[in-house]
N, CA, C and O atoms as a GROMACS GRO file, in nm:
protein
  260
    1UNK      N    1   0.664  -5.822   4.649
    1UNK     CA    2   0.803  -5.824   4.689
    1UNK      C    3   0.892  -5.762   4.582
    1UNK      O    4   0.992  -5.697   4.613
    2UNK      N    5   0.855  -5.783   4.456
    2UNK     CA    6   0.933  -5.729   4.347
    2UNK      C    7   0.933  -5.576   4.348
    2UNK      O    8   1.036  -5.513   4.323
    3UNK      N    9   0.817  -5.516   4.378
    3UNK     CA   10   0.809  -5.370   4.378
    3UNK      C   11   0.888  -5.310   4.495
    3UNK      O   12   0.936  -5.197   4.485
    4UNK      N   13   0.900  -5.382   4.605
    4UNK     CA   14   0.979  -5.334   4.718
    4UNK      C   15   1.126  -5.325   4.678
    4UNK      O   16   1.192  -5.225   4.704
    5UNK      N   17   1.175  -5.430   4.613
    5UNK     CA   18   1.314  -5.429   4.566
    5UNK      C   19   1.336  -5.318   4.465
    5UNK      O   20   1.438  -5.250   4.468
    6UNK      N   21   1.240  -5.300   4.375
    6UNK     CA   22   1.251  -5.196   4.274
    6UNK      C   23   1.256  -5.057   4.337
    6UNK      O   24   1.334  -4.972   4.295
    7UNK      N   25   1.172  -5.035   4.439
    7UNK     CA   26   1.174  -4.905   4.508
    7UNK      C   27   1.305  -4.882   4.582
    7UNK      O   28   1.356  -4.770   4.584
    8UNK      N   29   1.360  -4.986   4.643
    8UNK     CA   30   1.486  -4.972   4.714
    8UNK      C   31   1.599  -4.942   4.615
    8UNK      O   32   1.682  -4.855   4.640
    9UNK      N   33   1.601  -5.013   4.504
    9UNK     CA   34   1.705  -4.989   4.403
    9UNK      C   35   1.688  -4.849   4.342
    9UNK      O   36   1.786  -4.775   4.328
   10UNK      N   37   1.565  -4.814   4.305
   10UNK     CA   38   1.540  -4.682   4.248
   10UNK      C   39   1.574  -4.570   4.344
   10UNK      O   40   1.633  -4.469   4.304
   11UNK      N   41   1.538  -4.586   4.470
   11UNK     CA   42   1.573  -4.486   4.570
   11UNK      C   43   1.723  -4.475   4.589
   11UNK      O   44   1.776  -4.366   4.606
   12UNK      N   45   1.791  -4.589   4.586
   12UNK     CA   46   1.937  -4.589   4.598
   12UNK      C   47   2.004  -4.517   4.482
   12UNK      O   48   2.103  -4.446   4.501
   13UNK      N   49   1.950  -4.535   4.362
   13UNK     CA   50   2.003  -4.466   4.245
   13UNK      C   51   1.985  -4.314   4.261
   13UNK      O   52   2.076  -4.237   4.232
   14UNK      N   53   1.867  -4.273   4.308
   14UNK     CA   54   1.844  -4.129   4.330
   14UNK      C   55   1.940  -4.073   4.435
   14UNK      O   56   1.992  -3.963   4.418
   15UNK      N   57   1.964  -4.148   4.542
   15UNK     CA   58   2.057  -4.104   4.646
   15UNK      C   59   2.198  -4.090   4.588
   15UNK      O   60   2.267  -3.991   4.613
   16UNK      N   61   2.241  -4.189   4.510
   16UNK     CA   62   2.375  -4.186   4.451
   16UNK      C   63   2.392  -4.067   4.356
   16UNK      O   64   2.494  -3.998   4.360
   17UNK      N   65   2.292  -4.044   4.271
   17UNK     CA   66   2.297  -3.930   4.179
   17UNK      C   67   2.299  -3.799   4.259
   17UNK      O   68   2.374  -3.707   4.227
   18UNK      N   69   2.216  -3.792   4.362
   18UNK     CA   70   2.211  -3.672   4.445
   18UNK      C   71   2.344  -3.642   4.512
   18UNK      O   72   2.387  -3.527   4.516
   19UNK      N   73   2.410  -3.745   4.563
   19UNK     CA   74   2.540  -3.725   4.626
   19UNK      C   75   2.641  -3.674   4.524
   19UNK      O   76   2.718  -3.583   4.552
   20UNK      N   77   2.639  -3.733   4.404
   20UNK     CA   78   2.730  -3.686   4.298
   20UNK      C   79   2.705  -3.540   4.265
   20UNK      O   80   2.799  -3.463   4.252
   21UNK      N   81   2.578  -3.502   4.252
   21UNK     CA   82   2.545  -3.365   4.219
   21UNK      C   83   2.583  -3.268   4.331
   21UNK      O   84   2.625  -3.156   4.304
   22UNK      N   85   2.569  -3.311   4.455
   22UNK     CA   86   2.612  -3.228   4.568
   22UNK      C   87   2.763  -3.204   4.559
   22UNK      O   88   2.810  -3.091   4.575
   23UNK      N   89   2.837  -3.310   4.533
   23UNK     CA   90   2.982  -3.297   4.522
   23UNK      C   91   3.022  -3.210   4.403
   23UNK      O   92   3.118  -3.132   4.413
   24UNK      N   93   2.952  -3.221   4.291
   24UNK     CA   94   2.981  -3.137   4.177
   24UNK      C   95   2.947  -2.992   4.205
   24UNK      O   96   3.023  -2.901   4.171
   25UNK      N   97   2.833  -2.969   4.266
   25UNK     CA   98   2.794  -2.832   4.299
   25UNK      C   99   2.889  -2.767   4.397
   25UNK      O  100   2.911  -2.646   4.391
   26UNK      N  101   2.946  -2.846   4.486
   26UNK     CA  102   3.041  -2.794   4.584
   26UNK      C  103   3.181  -2.779   4.526
   26UNK      O  104   3.270  -2.724   4.591
   27UNK      N  105   3.201  -2.827   4.403
   27UNK     CA  106   3.331  -2.816   4.340
   27UNK      C  107   3.428  -2.927   4.379
   27UNK      O  108   3.546  -2.919   4.345
   28UNK      N  109   3.381  -3.029   4.448
   28UNK     CA  110   3.467  -3.140   4.489
   28UNK      C  111   3.489  -3.235   4.372
   28UNK      O  112   3.602  -3.276   4.345
   29UNK      N  113   3.381  -3.270   4.300
   29UNK     CA  114   3.391  -3.355   4.182
   29UNK      C  115   3.402  -3.262   4.061
   29UNK      O  116   3.314  -3.179   4.037
   30UNK      N  117   3.508  -3.276   3.986
   30UNK     CA  118   3.536  -3.186   3.873
   30UNK      C  119   3.491  -3.249   3.742
   30UNK      O  120   3.455  -3.366   3.736
   31UNK      N  121   3.495  -3.167   3.636
   31UNK     CA  122   3.475  -3.217   3.501
   31UNK      C  123   3.334  -3.206   3.446
   31UNK      O  124   3.296  -3.284   3.359
   32UNK      N  125   3.257  -3.112   3.494
   32UNK     CA  126   3.119  -3.097   3.448
   32UNK      C  127   3.083  -2.949   3.448
   32UNK      O  128   3.146  -2.868   3.517
   33UNK      N  129   2.982  -2.914   3.368
   33UNK     CA  130   2.934  -2.776   3.371
   33UNK      C  131   2.867  -2.745   3.505
   33UNK      O  132   2.845  -2.628   3.538
   34UNK      N  133   2.834  -2.847   3.582
   34UNK     CA  134   2.771  -2.828   3.712
   34UNK      C  135   2.874  -2.796   3.821
   34UNK      O  136   2.838  -2.750   3.929
   35UNK      N  137   3.002  -2.819   3.792
   35UNK     CA  138   3.106  -2.800   3.892
   35UNK      C  139   3.109  -2.655   3.941
   35UNK      O  140   3.120  -2.561   3.862
   36UNK      N  141   3.098  -2.640   4.071
   36UNK     CA  142   3.106  -2.508   4.133
   36UNK      C  143   2.977  -2.428   4.130
   36UNK      O  144   2.975  -2.315   4.178
   37UNK      N  145   2.870  -2.483   4.076
   37UNK     CA  146   2.741  -2.413   4.071
   37UNK      C  147   2.657  -2.458   4.190
   37UNK      O  148   2.612  -2.573   4.193
   38UNK      N  149   2.634  -2.370   4.288
   38UNK     CA  150   2.562  -2.409   4.410
   38UNK      C  151   2.418  -2.457   4.387
   38UNK      O  152   2.361  -2.524   4.474
   39UNK      N  153   2.361  -2.426   4.274
   39UNK     CA  154   2.227  -2.474   4.243
   39UNK      C  155   2.221  -2.625   4.251
   39UNK      O  156   2.123  -2.683   4.297
   40UNK      N  157   2.329  -2.691   4.205
   40UNK     CA  158   2.331  -2.837   4.201
   40UNK      C  159   2.344  -2.899   4.339
   40UNK      O  160   2.309  -3.016   4.358
   41UNK      N  161   2.392  -2.822   4.434
   41UNK     CA  162   2.393  -2.872   4.572
   41UNK      C  163   2.248  -2.894   4.618
   41UNK      O  164   2.216  -2.998   4.675
   42UNK      N  165   2.163  -2.796   4.592
   42UNK     CA  166   2.024  -2.805   4.636
   42UNK      C  167   1.945  -2.907   4.557
   42UNK      O  168   1.859  -2.976   4.613
   43UNK      N  169   1.972  -2.919   4.428
   43UNK     CA  170   1.907  -3.023   4.348
   43UNK      C  171   1.950  -3.160   4.400
   43UNK      O  172   1.868  -3.252   4.411
   44UNK      N  173   2.079  -3.175   4.430
   44UNK     CA  174   2.130  -3.300   4.485
   44UNK      C  175   2.068  -3.335   4.618
   44UNK      O  176   2.034  -3.450   4.643
   45UNK      N  177   2.052  -3.236   4.704
   45UNK     CA  178   1.988  -3.259   4.834
   45UNK      C  179   1.844  -3.307   4.813
   45UNK      O  180   1.798  -3.398   4.884
   46UNK      N  181   1.774  -3.248   4.719
   46UNK     CA  182   1.637  -3.290   4.691
   46UNK      C  183   1.633  -3.435   4.643
   46UNK      O  184   1.544  -3.511   4.682
   47UNK      N  185   1.730  -3.474   4.560
   47UNK     CA  186   1.735  -3.613   4.513
   47UNK      C  187   1.765  -3.709   4.627
   47UNK      O  188   1.707  -3.816   4.635
   48UNK      N  189   1.857  -3.670   4.715
   48UNK     CA  190   1.890  -3.756   4.830
   48UNK      C  191   1.768  -3.774   4.920
   48UNK      O  192   1.738  -3.885   4.963
   49UNK      N  193   1.697  -3.665   4.947
   49UNK     CA  194   1.578  -3.673   5.031
   49UNK      C  195   1.470  -3.758   4.964
   49UNK      O  196   1.407  -3.842   5.029
   50UNK      N  197   1.448  -3.737   4.834
   50UNK     CA  198   1.346  -3.814   4.763
   50UNK      C  199   1.383  -3.963   4.760
   50UNK      O  200   1.298  -4.049   4.784
   51UNK      N  201   1.509  -3.992   4.730
   51UNK     CA  202   1.552  -4.131   4.725
   51UNK      C  203   1.543  -4.198   4.861
   51UNK      O  204   1.500  -4.313   4.872
   52UNK      N  205   1.584  -4.127   4.964
   52UNK     CA  206   1.574  -4.182   5.100
   52UNK      C  207   1.431  -4.206   5.140
   52UNK      O  208   1.400  -4.305   5.207
   53UNK      N  209   1.343  -4.116   5.101
   53UNK     CA  210   1.201  -4.131   5.131
   53UNK      C  211   1.142  -4.252   5.060
   53UNK      O  212   1.063  -4.326   5.119
   54UNK      N  213   1.179  -4.273   4.935
   54UNK     CA  214   1.130  -4.388   4.860
   54UNK      C  215   1.178  -4.518   4.925
   54UNK      O  216   1.101  -4.612   4.940
   55UNK      N  217   1.306  -4.522   4.963
   55UNK     CA  218   1.359  -4.643   5.026
   55UNK      C  219   1.294  -4.666   5.162
   55UNK      O  220   1.264  -4.781   5.196
   56UNK      N  221   1.272  -4.561   5.239
   56UNK     CA  222   1.209  -4.576   5.370
   56UNK      C  223   1.065  -4.625   5.356
   56UNK      O  224   1.020  -4.709   5.434
   57UNK      N  225   0.993  -4.574   5.257
   57UNK     CA  226   0.854  -4.619   5.238
   57UNK      C  227   0.849  -4.764   5.195
   57UNK      O  228   0.755  -4.835   5.230
   58UNK      N  229   0.947  -4.808   5.120
   58UNK     CA  230   0.951  -4.949   5.078
   58UNK      C  231   0.975  -5.039   5.198
   58UNK      O  232   0.920  -5.149   5.206
   59UNK      N  233   1.056  -4.994   5.290
   59UNK     CA  234   1.085  -5.075   5.408
   59UNK      C  235   0.969  -5.074   5.509
   59UNK      O  236   0.952  -5.170   5.585
   60UNK      N  237   0.889  -4.967   5.509
   60UNK     CA  238   0.776  -4.958   5.602
   60UNK      C  239   0.659  -5.046   5.562
   60UNK      O  240   0.578  -5.083   5.647
   61UNK      N  241   0.649  -5.079   5.434
   61UNK     CA  242   0.533  -5.151   5.384
   61UNK      C  243   0.571  -5.291   5.335
   61UNK      O  244   0.567  -5.317   5.214
   62UNK      N  245   0.606  -5.379   5.426
   62UNK     CA  246   0.637  -5.514   5.378
   62UNK      C  247   0.514  -5.582   5.322
   62UNK      O  248   0.408  -5.585   5.385
   63UNK      N  249   0.529  -5.637   5.204
   63UNK     CA  250   0.416  -5.702   5.138
   63UNK      C  251   0.314  -5.607   5.086
   63UNK      O  252   0.200  -5.647   5.061
   64UNK      N  253   0.350  -5.480   5.068
   64UNK     CA  254   0.254  -5.381   5.022
   64UNK      C  255   0.245  -5.371   4.871
   64UNK      O  256   0.227  -5.261   4.817
   65UNK      N  257   0.256  -5.484   4.802
   65UNK     CA  258   0.249  -5.482   4.655
   65UNK      C  259   0.111  -5.449   4.606
   65UNK      O  260   0.088  -5.444   4.485
   0.00000   0.00000   0.00000
């Protein structure tokens, strides 16, 4: 049960970081060297997909410690 919570939290962190990077790459979130660089949009999308996948796998395997 502990590893399920850890995967959900870790996946959520990846999703949150990915969303921030998408916003920075799109120029919406300012104040970084990443601002306005489209590369970070794609890196952010990859983080969101990876984080979502981790969270989904944790939910699919109840008791899969």
